[in-house]
N, C-alpha and C positions, 0 to 999 in steps of 0.2 A: 779438828785441829785448825788453829788459826792460820790464815794465809795472807799473803801481801796484798792481794787484789780484791779482798772482800770488803763489803761496805760495813762501816762501824759507826757508832754514835758516841760523841763526846759531849755530855750534857745535852743541849738542845740541837747541836749541829750534827748533820749527817756527813760523813767523810767517805769518799768513793774508793779510797784505798788507804794503806797504812804508811804512805810516804809523806814526809814533812820536809819542806825546805827550811833548813836551819838558818837563822839570821846571820848576817854579815854586814860589813861596811862596803857599800858599792861606790861611794864617792860620786854620787849622781844628784845629790840634792842642790837646790838653789841657795844662794846666800840667805842666812837666817834659818836654814833647815827646812825650807818649803819643798814639797814634792815637785818633781819635774816630769815632763812627758817621757823623757828617756828612762827614768826610774820606773814609771808606771808601765812602760812598754816591756821592760825587763821582767817585771813581775807577771805581766800578762803572758809573756812567752813561756814562763815556767808553768803557769796554769794550763796553757794549751799543750804543754809537753807532758801533762799527766800528773803533776804533783797535786795531791788532794788538799794539802794544807800549807799555806805559805806564811812563814813568820818574817815580818819585814826587817829591814835594816834596824840596827840598834838605834832607837830614837831618843835623843837626850831630852830629859824632862825639865831641866832648868839650864839657864845659859852658862853658868859656871861648870856644868857637867859635860860639856861637849868634849869628845875624845879626839876628833880629827876633822880635817877639811871636808866640805861638801857632805856632811853627815845629816841625816834626816833628823828633824826636830818635832817635838809634840808638846811644846811649852807655852804656846800662845793660842788663844781662842780663834784668831783669824787663820790658823792652820787647819781648822776643822773642815772648812769647805774643800780645799785642795786634797786633803786626806780622804774625804768622802768620794771625790771623783776617782781616786786611786782604788779605793775599796770596791766601788761599783764596777770598775773595769775588770778587776780580778774576779768578782762574782759573775760577771757576764761571760767570762772565759771558763767558768765552771769550777773554781776553786774557792776554798775558804781562806780568810786572811786574819792573821793575828798580829797585833802591834807589839813589838818588843820594846819595853820601857827601860831606859838605861840612864845611869849617871856614872861618869868616869872616875869620880872621887880624886884621889891623888894622881891618877894618870890623865887628868884633864889637860887639854892643850891651852895653857895660859896665854901662849902667844896669839891664839885665835880668839879667846874669850875676853882678854884684857883684864882678867880677874885671877886672883891667887887661887890655886887648887885647894880644895878642902877634903879631909878624910877623917877616919876614926882617930888617928893620932898624927902629930906633927912628923914631917919627914925632912931631914936635913941632907942636902946634897951639895958637895963642893963648898962646904962652909956656910951655906945659906939655907934658910927654911923654904923649901919648894912646895910644901903642903902644910896647911894649917890644921890644927885640931878642931873639929866641929864643936861648936858650943851647943848648949841645950836649945837655943833659938834656931841654930842652923839645922839641928835634927828635926825640929818641928816643921821648919820651912821646907826641907827636902822631902819629908813625909808627905806634906801637903802637895808638893810638886808631883810626886808619883800619883797621888790621889786624883789630882786634876787631870793629869795625863790619861789616866784610866777613863775618867769621865769623857774627855775629848774623843778617845778611841770609840767609845760606845756611841757618842753623838755622830761620829763620822761613819757609823755603820759597820765597823769591824766586828768580827765574830768573837773576839776575845783579846786579852793582853797576856804577854809573858813578861814577868819581872826578871830582869837580868841580874843574876846573883852568882855569876861565874867569871872566870878569866881575869880576876884581879881588879874588876871594877868596884864601884863604891860598896855595894852590899856584900860582895865577895870579900872586900877588905875588912869589913866589920866582922865577918865570920872567921877570918884568919888571924891567929895569934901572931903571925909574922908582921902584920900591919896594925893590928888592934892592940895597943898597949894601955887602953883606958883603965882608969881605976874606979869608974862609976858603974851605974847599972847596965851600961852598954859594953862593958869589958869584963875580962876574967874568964870564968867557965863558959863553955860553948852555949849553954842555955841563955846566958846574958849577952854573948856576942851575937846571938840570933834574934835578940829583942827587936832591933830596928827592922829586920826583914819581916818579922811577924806583925809588927805595927803597920808596915806598908801594906802587907797582904790584907789585913783586916780593914784598913781604911779604903783600899782599892775595891774590896768587895762591897763595902757599904756604899761607895760612890757609884759603882757600876750595876749593882743588883745581883741577886742570887742566880738569875738565869744566864748571866754573862760568863763566858769561859775565862777562867783565871789560871794561868800556868806560872811556873817558876823554872828558870834554867839555873842549875847548880853544878859546881865542881864535884866530882867523886872524891878528888883530893887535889891539893895544889902542886904536888910533886916538888916541894921545896922543904928544906930543913926548917922545922919549927912552924910549918904552915898548917892549913886546914887538912884534916886527915879523913880516911875512909870511915872510921868510927864516928867522927864528927858529922859526916854527911848523913850517915844512917840515923843519928839522933835528930838532926835538923829536919830530915825528911819525915820522921815520925811526928815532929811538931807541926810540919806543914800539913800532914794528913789530918791532924787534929783540927787544923784551921780550915779544913774542907777545900783544899786546893784541888783543881780538876785534873792536872797532869804535871809531871815533872820531866824536864829534859836533862839528861845527865851528860856532862862534858868533863873537862879536866884541864889543869895547868893554867899558867899565867905567863906574862911576858918575861918573867924572871925565872922560868922553870927550865931553861936550857932546851935540851932535846925533847922535853916533855911539855913544850908549849902547846896551846890548843890546836894550831895548824901545823902539825908535825911535818917535817920535810921527808920526802922519800916514800915510795910505795913499799908495802910489805912484800917480803920475798915469797910468802905463800899465804894462802887464804886464811890459815890458822892465825896469822898475825895481823889480820885486817882490823878487826873491831878492837880499838884500844882499851875499852872499858868493860869488856865482857865479864871479867871476874867481879868487878864492882857491881855490875848489873845483877849478877847472880846473888850476891849478898843482899842487894836492895830487895829483890823479889822474894827473898826468904822472910823479910820483915814488913815490907811496905805494900799496901794495896792500891795506892794511887797509880794510875796508868803511867808507864814509863816510856818516854821518847828517848831513844838511844842514838847518839851521834858519835863521830870519831873514827875515821879511817875505813869506813865501810865502802868497798869498791865493787863487790861482786853480788850478783843476784842470789847466788847460792848462800852466801854468808847472811845476807839480809833475811832471806827466807828461813834459814836455820835459826836465827835469833828469835824470830816470831814464833816459829813452830815449836821451839823448845820452851817458850814462855819466858825468855829472858828480856824481851822487849815487846811492848804493845804497838809501838810505832818506830819507824826507821827514819832518821833525819840525815839528810845529805846537804852539803854546802858546796865545796870545791868541785865535786863531780858534776853538779848542775851548772856551774860556771862554764865548764868545758862543754857539757852537753845538756842544754835546757830540756831536751826531749828524751832524756835517758829513761825516765819511767815508762813512757810509751814504747820505747824501743824494747825494753825488757818485757813489757806486756805483750808485745807482738810476737814474742818467741825468740828474738835475738838476745841471747843471754851472755853475750861477750861482756867482760868486765868494763867498767867505766874507763873512758879514755884519759881521765885525770892522772897526771904524773905526780901529784902532790909536791910540786916544786916551788909553790908559792909565788911564782912569777905573775900570777893573775892580779896581784896587788899593785904591780908596777904601773900599769895604765891608769889605775885610780889615783896614784900619787902624781901622775903627769897631768891629771885633770880630765882624762877621757872616760873614767869610770872603770870599774872592775871588769876584766875580760881575760879569757884564756889565751895567752901568747902563743902557745903551741898550735891551737886550733886556728888562730888568726893567720899564722904562717902557712898552714895547710890550705886555707882558703885564699891565700895570696894577698892578704891585707897588709 
């Protein structure tokens, strides 16, 4: 029976346990998206805390794809050196590191980029076009940006990349009929809405090589009327399996999904309500053989262990619990199985918007900060 603390292999990399740090926005990068000592220190602390695999901040692959302030970037060759230092520090602390490659699409921060946001289809807000429809040239350019970002990650010594296709960012927008109204080969049925993702995956694989770990993060569904559905996810996951993807991380929701946004507020009243996407994971496991990384609301060791033991997940991804307790995995391994201290109140993002970087406000108060 699979256990949380056994050693596994994902392609060429050996992982000391089944815990994954799920990517987030830390608000700790320097202007231009360059890594900083503070960001590296945060990732090293997670590695020392027992997380076997760390997925970095969502790193924007081209300038117009930036989502927010102080976001990590991977769109310039002169970022390779600083990224290499970050990867080496994480490796020295005992963990593997995966770069998440992202483009915000229509959710890009035009006030930061100085450029109009682009996405699968035009978006009009308050009587003006806030997002332009991508042309064929735009699609080729953005595909190339993801490809070059994968190359940079490999040159920087990362163990792999994860292509961000969740939470309403660009590739998620292409998958969703709520966002994608195109009439060409990139719109219409889900097989065509997935075309850009598959082109990015194949191009990234060619750029980084067969030995490089290549993951995708995908929504189980958008939780919006007219959005990406569970059946869509299963079909796209099958297409990704055919493209020889190495692992899929399952999440869900977007910023317009109300209570079903990715970072849902409020702890579950009981352990049975912890893992948001258990039913979707069960459907996935009935059809797809690609290893599944499951994220979303997991706060208890028993829940994490049950998901792995039952075969509903191959790896357990945590994000907000590790903001509150970077050493949570080691605490659980030591025998202290109390649930994570995280209250799921999303107050951890407030310090990041204030320019201090993401941090658990509750734990800061307890420590007297």
